[in-house]
C-alpha positions as a printed NumPy array, in Angstrom:
array([[ 58.105,  86.542,  25.736],
       [ 55.757,  84.363,  23.765],
       [ 55.838,  80.613,  24.19 ],
       [ 57.468,  79.922,  20.806],
       [ 60.39 ,  82.225,  21.649],
       [ 60.742,  80.647,  25.08 ],
       [ 60.908,  77.19 ,  23.481],
       [ 63.435,  78.426,  20.913],
       [ 65.596,  79.921,  23.678],
       [ 65.441,  76.685,  25.673],
       [ 66.283,  74.584,  22.619],
       [ 69.285,  76.818,  21.894],
       [ 70.488,  76.244,  25.456],
       [ 69.934,  72.498,  25.072],
       [ 72.23 ,  72.574,  22.028],
       [ 74.769,  74.584,  24.03 ],
       [ 74.66 ,  72.05 ,  26.871],
       [ 74.931,  69.124,  24.44 ],
       [ 77.965,  70.859,  22.889],
       [ 79.493,  71.192,  26.351],
       [ 78.737,  67.612,  27.318],
       [ 80.304,  66.179,  24.179],
       [ 83.197,  68.65 ,  24.263],
       [ 84.078,  67.723,  27.841],
       [ 83.916,  64.004,  26.999],
       [ 86.026,  64.386,  23.844],
       [ 88.669,  66.394,  25.678],
       [ 88.638,  63.989,  28.64 ],
       [ 89.674,  61.264,  26.198],
       [ 92.635,  63.351,  25.01 ],
       [ 94.189,  64.575,  28.261],
       [ 96.923,  62.591,  29.961],
       [ 96.391,  63.757,  33.549],
       [ 93.912,  61.425,  35.282],
       [ 92.744,  64.176,  37.642],
       [ 91.913,  66.499,  34.749],
       [ 90.219,  63.62 ,  32.913],
       [ 88.014,  62.923,  35.928],
       [ 87.068,  66.59 ,  36.317],
       [ 86.191,  66.915,  32.625],
       [ 84.011,  63.795,  32.823],
       [ 82.284,  65.267,  35.886],
       [ 81.606,  68.49 ,  33.951],
       [ 80.149,  66.431,  31.082],
       [ 77.794,  64.778,  33.575],
       [ 76.676,  68.205,  34.845],
       [ 75.987,  69.324,  31.278],
       [ 73.884,  66.197,  30.698],
       [ 71.857,  67.012,  33.809],
       [ 71.323,  70.536,  32.469],
       [ 70.136,  69.119,  29.148],
       [ 67.562,  66.906,  30.863],
       [ 66.275,  69.781,  32.965],
       [ 65.874,  72.082,  29.952],
       [ 64.287,  69.324,  27.864],
       [ 61.732,  68.792,  30.621],
       [ 60.813,  72.486,  30.472],
       [ 60.254,  72.281,  26.714],
       [ 58.056,  69.196,  27.199],
       [ 56.031,  71.042,  29.847],
       [ 55.419,  73.739,  27.235],
       [ 53.977,  71.053,  24.959],
       [ 56.804,  70.709,  22.435],
       [ 59.479,  68.176,  21.582],
       [ 62.87 ,  69.335,  22.876],
       [ 66.116,  69.513,  20.939],
       [ 68.143,  66.319,  21.227],
       [ 71.363,  67.124,  19.383],
       [ 74.273,  69.507,  19.623],
       [ 74.715,  72.521,  17.367],
       [ 76.432,  72.458,  13.994],
       [ 78.974,  74.97 ,  15.285],
       [ 79.753,  72.789,  18.298],
       [ 80.139,  69.712,  16.124],
       [ 82.516,  71.573,  13.813],
       [ 84.557,  72.887,  16.759],
       [ 84.903,  69.39 ,  18.234],
       [ 85.929,  68.09 ,  14.822],
       [ 88.611,  70.767,  14.611],
       [ 89.874,  69.972,  18.122],
       [ 90.025,  66.239,  17.3  ],
       [ 91.762,  66.876,  13.967],
       [ 94.255,  69.222,  15.611],
       [ 94.955,  66.632,  18.315],
       [ 95.747,  64.008,  15.685],
       [ 98.204,  66.119,  13.69 ],
       [ 99.946,  67.886,  16.566],
       [101.275,  66.858,  19.929],
       [ 98.616,  68.453,  22.093],
       [ 99.362,  69.092,  25.716],
       [ 96.784,  69.031,  28.471],
       [ 97.192,  72.816,  28.548],
       [ 96.234,  73.253,  24.898],
       [ 93.266,  70.914,  25.313],
       [ 92.099,  72.909,  28.34 ],
       [ 92.445,  76.107,  26.288],
       [ 89.914,  74.652,  23.836],
       [ 87.601,  73.649,  26.689],
       [ 87.876,  77.154,  28.109],
       [ 87.003,  78.612,  24.706],
       [ 83.926,  76.396,  24.569],
       [ 82.81 ,  77.46 ,  28.038],
       [ 83.213,  81.111,  27.036],
       [ 80.786,  80.48 ,  24.171],
       [ 78.381,  78.764,  26.586],
       [ 78.51 ,  81.773,  28.919],
       [ 77.547,  84.052,  26.025],
       [ 74.614,  81.786,  25.119],
       [ 73.356,  81.827,  28.688],
       [ 73.757,  85.615,  28.987],
       [ 71.691,  86.026,  25.828],
       [ 68.995,  83.742,  27.265],
       [ 68.983,  85.653,  30.551],
       [ 68.485,  88.904,  28.629],
       [ 65.361,  87.423,  27.022],
       [ 61.982,  87.896,  28.653],
       [ 61.595,  84.356,  29.993],
       [ 58.819,  83.289,  32.375],
       [ 59.993,  83.66 ,  35.98 ],
       [ 60.227,  79.921,  36.718],
       [ 62.271,  79.24 ,  33.579],
       [ 64.442,  82.321,  34.164],
       [ 65.3  ,  80.909,  37.593],
       [ 66.424,  77.606,  36.059],
       [ 68.482,  79.346,  33.37 ],
       [ 70.074,  81.634,  35.953],
       [ 71.033,  78.672,  38.151],
       [ 72.506,  76.846,  35.17 ],
       [ 74.37 ,  80.014,  34.137],
       [ 76.044,  80.037,  37.54 ],
       [ 77.075,  76.424,  36.914],
       [ 78.601,  77.39 ,  33.564],
       [ 80.46 ,  80.228,  35.293],
       [ 81.799,  77.71 ,  37.803],
       [ 82.831,  75.346,  34.984],
       [ 84.633,  78.203,  33.243],
       [ 86.449,  79.195,  36.433],
       [ 87.493,  75.62 ,  37.225],
       [ 88.684,  74.95 ,  33.666],
       [ 90.689,  78.191,  33.698],
       [ 92.276,  77.182,  37.012],
       [ 93.138,  73.717,  35.647],
       [ 94.677,  75.338,  32.56 ],
       [ 96.711,  77.765,  34.675],
       [ 97.989,  74.914,  36.841],
       [ 98.87 ,  72.947,  33.72 ],
       [101.072,  75.838,  32.54 ],
       [102.625,  76.671,  35.891],
       [105.873,  74.989,  36.825],
       [105.413,  72.652,  39.739],
       [106.78 ,  73.995,  42.977],
       [109.358,  71.884,  44.778],
       [107.995,  69.913,  47.711]])
């Protein structure tokens, strides 16, 4: 892959991570369960770390990295916030939106992994992809617990 395509791929992933970071923070503000809130904030922090790592790679390639989220991500967050204001959203429905966002992130990372990235960058993207998979799994588990009736103690 030529350098320009590598930079473009990295910048797309930066936007994806920025979308995730802001999405996790926005949803953390809306949930009522303090444990879920804490986990979403932790995921936002992980996304921010991913952004910094990818931005550093772009800088090493001699370009200025992306610094903002995608238009699609901004629109999705706007929809989630609007929906939250006009409906009584449960933690479950908020987690469904987070899960949807993580599914989109997984697709972005798969696309990047299918590209012909330099080996060192591919390694970073692959490691981050595994983190997104873990986020997706944990969000799905939180959502499933939010919908399951609590068992008597």
